[in-house]
N, C-alpha and C positions, 0 to 999 in steps of 0.2 A: 504494499500500499504506500509506503513511504517513498519507495523508489518510483513508483508511477507518479506521485506528487512531485517530486523532484524533477522527473523527465518533464511533466506538464510545465512546471515552472520555467525551466530551462527553454522550452520550446516556445514560451510566451515572450521571452525577452526579445528586444529589438535585434534583428539582423545585423544592420549596418552600424552596430555600436562603436566599431573602430575605423570606419570609413571617415573621409574627409568630405566635407561639403562647401562648395564656393559660395560665398555670400558677399554682400555688397554692405559697406558701412558708411553712413552719412552722419552729419550732424543736425539735430532737431533744433527748432526754435530756441529752446532753453539751453542750449549746448549739450544736450544729452545724446548719447550715441543712439542711432537707429539702425537696425540690421534688416535686410531683405534679401530675397532671392532674386531681385531684379534691381537695376540701377534705382536708387531712391532719390536722387537729387544731382545738382551740378557738382557736388563735391564728392560723389560716390567713388569709392576706391574699393578694390577687391580685398577681401580678408578670408583667410582660410582657417576654419575652426574645426578641431578634432570632435567628433560626435562623442567620443569617450569622456570628454569634459563637460558636454552640454546635455547629457541624458537627464532623466527626470529628477535626479538630485538637486538641480540648480533651477531656482525660481525667482522671478522678479518680485521686488518689494511692492506693496500697495501703492506707495508714492510713485513708484516709476510708471505704473499702470495708470494712475491718477494723471500723470503728466501726459502720458501717451493719449489718453481720452481728452484731456485738454486741448493738446495740440490738434487732434482730429476735429474737435468742436470749433477751434479757432479757423481751420482750414475750411470747414464747411460755411461758417459764417461769412468768410472773406468771399468765397465762391457765391454765396446768395447775394452779397453786396455787389459784386461784379454784375451779376444779373440784374439787380434793381437799377444799377447806374446805366446799363444798356437799355433797359426799358424806359428809364427817364429820358434819354437821349431820342428814343423813338418817339415818345409823347411830344417832346418839344419839337421835333422835326414835322411830325403829322400836324400838330397845331399851327406852325408857321405855315406850311404849305395850304392848309385849308383856308386861314385867314387870308393869304396872298391870293387864293382862287376867289374868294368872296370880293375882295378889292377889286380884282380884274373885272368880275361880273358887275359890280357896282360902278365902275367907270363907263359902262356902256349905257347908263341911264340918260334919258333926254334931259334938256335943261328946261324943264316946266315942272308944274305941280305933281303930274304923274311920275316923273322922274325922281322929284324930291321924295315922295313917298316910297319909291322903289329903293333908293339910297338908304332911307330910314329903315326899311325891312332888312337891308343886308347889315346895317350898323348893329340892329337888334340881334340879328343871327350871328354876328361876329362877336359880340358880347357873350352869347350863349356858348359859343365854341371855346371861347378863352376861359370862361368860367369852368366848363366841362374838363378840359384839359388841366387847368390850374388845380383842380380838385384831384385829379389823377396824380399830378406831379407832387402836390402836398402830401398825399398818402404814401407815394413812394419814397419821398425823403423821410417821412416818418418811419417807414420800414428800415430804411438804411440806418437811421439814428438808433432805432431799438437794436439792430444787428451789432453796430459799433458798440454800444453799450454792453451788449452781451459779451462780446470779444474783451472789452476792458474788464468786466467781472470774472471772466474765465482766466485771463492772465493774472489778475490780483490774487485770485485762489491759488494758482499754480505757483506763484511767487512765495506764498506762505508755506508751501510744502517744502520748499528748498531749505 
């Protein structure tokens, strides 16, 4: 019975325990080393680690995982900020082109009472377009500010871990 258990235990050990694995090492935002099986940044360099040293006996500390999680949260928030900034540019571009189109249409009005009413309707429509896009722009800027505030909170919390 003991022999069978010992044989089962040996069979369950990882086979490549003494093989070498090629990994890339980079530096994270808080100057912590980051390891990956693919190039992980501009400063990526090859590192060879023996699996005999890295088997289940070594574990990362909770603060390391907290820093990794914080780094991922910051990256995700920065990605969302970039998307919101692109959306902001699109809103401004569409607003400006719509207003230019309305101005062009309004310039074709006759120089009489009917033309004056026609121009007034374009002015009202231009105000509506402006307020519509301004509301979208304000909302998007608010999103960017909230994301930036969350980045600051995450960075402050990560700094306290060190």
